[in-house]
C-alpha positions as CSV (number, residue, x, y, z in Angstrom):
1,M,-83.4,-175.2,-102.0
2,P,-80.2,-177.1,-101.2
3,P,-79.8,-178.1,-97.4
4,K,-77.6,-176.0,-95.3
5,S,-74.1,-177.5,-94.1
6,L,-73.8,-178.1,-90.5
7,K,-70.5,-176.6,-88.9
8,I,-69.3,-178.7,-86.2
9,T,-66.6,-177.2,-84.0
10,S,-64.6,-178.6,-80.9
11,P,-65.1,-176.8,-77.5
12,K,-62.2,-174.9,-76.7
13,P,-60.0,-176.1,-74.3
14,S,-60.0,-174.0,-70.9
15,P,-56.8,-172.3,-69.9
16,S,-56.5,-174.8,-67.0
17,E,-56.5,-177.7,-69.5
18,N,-53.9,-175.9,-71.7
19,A,-51.7,-175.6,-68.7
20,K,-52.1,-179.3,-67.8
21,N,-51.3,-180.2,-71.2
22,T,-48.2,-178.3,-71.7
23,A,-46.7,-177.3,-68.2
24,F,-45.1,-181.1,-67.8
25,S,-42.9,-181.0,-64.7
26,P,-39.2,-181.6,-65.4
27,I,-39.4,-185.2,-63.6
28,F,-42.6,-186.2,-66.3
29,R,-40.2,-185.2,-69.4
30,L,-37.0,-186.9,-68.4
31,H,-39.0,-190.0,-67.5
32,F,-41.0,-189.8,-70.9
33,K,-37.5,-189.0,-72.7
34,H,-36.0,-192.5,-71.2
35,A,-39.1,-194.4,-72.1
36,F,-39.3,-193.1,-75.6
37,D,-35.2,-194.1,-76.0
38,I,-36.2,-197.7,-74.6
39,I,-39.3,-198.1,-77.0
40,L,-37.4,-197.0,-80.0
41,N,-34.3,-199.2,-79.1
42,R,-36.3,-202.2,-79.0
43,L,-38.1,-201.3,-82.2
44,I,-34.9,-201.1,-84.0
45,Q,-33.4,-203.9,-82.3
46,E,-36.1,-206.2,-83.7
47,K,-34.6,-205.5,-87.5
48,G,-31.2,-206.0,-86.4
49,H,-30.2,-202.6,-86.1
50,T,-29.2,-200.6,-83.1
51,I,-29.1,-197.1,-81.9
52,K,-27.3,-194.9,-79.2
53,T,-29.1,-193.1,-76.4
54,T,-28.6,-189.3,-75.9
55,T,-29.2,-189.4,-72.3
56,S,-26.7,-191.6,-71.0
57,R,-23.4,-193.4,-71.9
58,T,-24.7,-196.6,-70.4
59,K,-25.5,-199.5,-72.9
60,L,-28.8,-200.7,-73.2
61,N,-30.3,-204.0,-74.8
62,G,-29.2,-204.1,-78.5
63,E,-26.2,-201.6,-78.0
64,I,-24.7,-204.8,-75.9
65,R,-23.1,-207.1,-78.3
66,Y,-20.3,-209.2,-76.5
67,P,-19.8,-212.7,-77.5
68,E,-20.4,-213.2,-73.4
69,V,-21.5,-211.5,-70.7
70,R,-22.3,-212.2,-67.1
71,V,-25.9,-211.6,-66.0
72,I,-27.2,-210.3,-63.1
73,G,-31.0,-210.9,-62.6
74,T,-33.7,-208.3,-61.3
75,S,-33.1,-209.4,-57.6
76,G,-29.5,-209.3,-57.8
77,E,-29.1,-213.0,-58.6
78,Q,-26.2,-214.2,-60.6
79,L,-27.7,-216.0,-63.9
80,G,-24.4,-217.0,-64.9
81,I,-22.4,-216.5,-68.3
82,M,-24.2,-216.5,-71.7
83,S,-24.2,-214.8,-75.1
84,S,-25.3,-210.8,-75.1
85,K,-28.3,-212.1,-77.5
86,E,-29.6,-214.8,-74.6
87,A,-29.5,-211.9,-72.1
88,Q,-31.3,-209.7,-74.3
89,N,-34.0,-212.4,-74.8
90,L,-34.2,-212.9,-71.1
91,A,-34.9,-209.1,-70.3
92,R,-37.4,-208.9,-73.2
93,E,-39.2,-212.0,-71.6
94,Q,-39.4,-210.0,-68.6
95,G,-40.6,-206.8,-70.1
96,V,-37.5,-204.9,-68.6
97,D,-34.1,-204.0,-70.1
98,L,-30.6,-205.4,-70.3
99,V,-28.4,-202.7,-69.1
100,E,-24.5,-202.7,-68.9
101,I,-23.0,-202.0,-65.5
102,A,-19.4,-203.3,-65.7
103,A,-18.0,-202.8,-69.3
104,N,-14.4,-203.6,-68.2
105,A,-15.1,-207.0,-66.5
106,N,-14.1,-210.3,-67.9
107,P,-16.8,-210.9,-69.1
108,P,-18.4,-207.6,-69.2
109,V,-21.2,-207.5,-66.5
110,V,-24.9,-206.8,-67.5
111,K,-27.9,-206.6,-65.3
112,I,-31.5,-207.3,-66.2
113,I,-33.5,-204.0,-64.9
114,D,-36.4,-201.7,-65.7
115,W,-34.2,-198.9,-66.7
116,G,-36.8,-196.2,-67.2
117,K,-37.8,-196.9,-63.6
118,Y,-34.4,-197.3,-62.2
119,Q,-33.5,-193.6,-63.9
120,Y,-36.6,-192.4,-62.2
121,Q,-35.9,-193.6,-58.9
122,K,-32.1,-192.4,-59.4
123,M,-33.4,-188.9,-60.1
124,K,-35.6,-188.7,-57.0
125,E,-32.9,-189.9,-54.6
126,E,-30.5,-187.2,-56.2
127,A,-33.2,-184.5,-55.8
128,K,-33.5,-185.8,-52.3
129,N,-29.9,-185.3,-51.6
130,R,-29.9,-181.9,-53.0
131,K,-32.7,-181.1,-50.6
132,K,-31.0,-182.3,-47.6
133,A,-27.7,-180.4,-48.8
134,R,-29.6,-177.2,-48.8
135,E,-31.2,-177.9,-45.5
136,K,-27.8,-178.6,-44.1
137,Q,-26.2,-175.3,-45.2
138,S,-29.1,-173.3,-43.4
139,E,-29.0,-175.2,-40.5
140,L,-28.5,-172.7,-37.3
141,K,-27.0,-174.1,-34.4
142,Q,-27.5,-172.7,-30.7
143,M,-25.0,-172.6,-27.8
144,K,-26.1,-171.5,-24.5
145,I,-23.4,-170.1,-21.9
146,G,-24.0,-169.1,-18.6
147,L,-22.0,-166.4,-16.7
148,K,-20.9,-168.8,-14.1
149,I,-19.7,-171.6,-16.4
150,S,-16.3,-173.4,-15.2
151,D,-13.3,-173.1,-17.6
152,N,-13.4,-176.8,-18.3
153,D,-17.2,-176.6,-19.1
154,L,-16.4,-173.5,-21.5
155,N,-13.6,-175.6,-23.2
156,I,-16.0,-178.3,-23.8
157,K,-18.8,-175.8,-25.5
158,I,-16.1,-174.2,-27.5
159,R,-14.8,-177.4,-28.8
160,K,-18.5,-178.2,-29.8
161,I,-19.0,-175.0,-31.6
162,R,-15.6,-175.5,-33.9
163,E,-17.4,-179.1,-34.9
164,F,-20.6,-177.2,-36.0
165,L,-18.3,-175.1,-37.9
166,E,-16.4,-177.8,-39.5
167,D,-19.8,-179.2,-40.5
168,G,-20.7,-176.1,-42.3
169,D,-23.4,-174.9,-39.6
170,H,-24.1,-171.3,-38.5
171,V,-23.9,-171.1,-34.7
172,K,-25.7,-168.8,-32.6
173,I,-24.0,-168.1,-29.3
174,L,-26.4,-166.9,-26.4
175,I,-24.7,-165.6,-22.9
176,V,-27.6,-166.3,-20.7
177,F,-28.1,-164.0,-17.6
178,R,-30.0,-165.4,-14.6
179,G,-31.4,-163.6,-11.7
180,R,-29.3,-160.7,-10.5
181,E,-26.7,-161.3,-13.1
182,M,-28.7,-158.7,-15.5
183,A,-27.1,-155.9,-13.4
184,H,-23.6,-157.3,-14.5
185,K,-24.0,-157.0,-18.4
186,E,-20.3,-156.0,-18.7
187,L,-19.5,-159.6,-17.5
188,G,-21.5,-161.1,-20.3
189,Q,-19.9,-158.9,-22.9
190,E,-16.4,-160.1,-21.6
191,L,-17.1,-163.7,-21.6
192,L,-18.6,-163.5,-25.3
193,D,-15.4,-161.6,-25.9
194,K,-13.4,-164.7,-24.7
195,V,-15.4,-167.1,-26.4
196,L,-15.0,-165.3,-29.8
197,N,-11.0,-164.7,-29.4
198,E,-10.9,-168.5,-28.8
199,L,-13.0,-169.0,-32.2
200,A,-11.0,-166.5,-34.0
201,E,-9.1,-168.7,-36.2
202,N,-12.1,-170.6,-37.2
203,A,-15.4,-168.2,-37.2
204,I,-16.3,-165.1,-38.8
205,V,-18.9,-162.8,-36.6
206,E,-22.0,-161.8,-38.5
207,G,-23.1,-158.7,-37.2
208,K,-22.9,-157.1,-33.8
209,P,-24.0,-158.9,-30.6
210,Q,-27.7,-158.0,-29.3
211,M,-29.2,-158.2,-26.1
212,S,-32.7,-159.6,-25.9
213,G,-34.5,-160.3,-22.9
214,R,-32.2,-162.3,-20.7
215,N,-29.7,-163.3,-23.7
216,L,-26.7,-161.7,-25.2
217,S,-26.3,-163.5,-28.3
218,V,-24.3,-162.9,-31.8
219,G,-24.1,-165.3,-34.9
220,I,-20.9,-166.7,-36.4
221,R,-20.3,-169.0,-39.4
222,K,-17.0,-170.9,-40.6
223,K,-14.2,-168.8,-42.1
């Protein structure tokens, strides 16, 4: 009787493992793409050919083929003028890349850096700046004004509100009632109207004024 054949099967990956293998973040994918371009560039360079990367117009490694280049080191130090081949060898010895940074200079300027790491850090910085911009757009400033404020102090506060609006901030104006002033809410409305009239050329009123506790408030934004 012939022996039975054994059927060996691999355990199926769990859904969470599949997610880890497929759902790479955009940062990881871009970093991997840059690393792949650099490795491929180096492999082809060894055989005397060059390729153009699709992710950037910046020339890298074997794409740099000037008779002479001015070389900047990894720490920003000047390494002098040499041939492109010598500069490429220097970068290769350090395990990093040769990157063109000023093609129109005489001679062209190149820098020895880790291109993949540089692009990764640059992308993180751009993401940070975008986040700051979003936070700036949604920032809400408050300006409290009392009923007994002097004309000079009121003008100072109005000028400050204009500065907030010019910066793209939203401003919440609060007319603050103290003590027995609550019995004269119409004075607060008159003061608020006066402030809004002064800002009419700069601001758009968001909604109707609302009374909350001892504060009469309204929001405004730049026109």
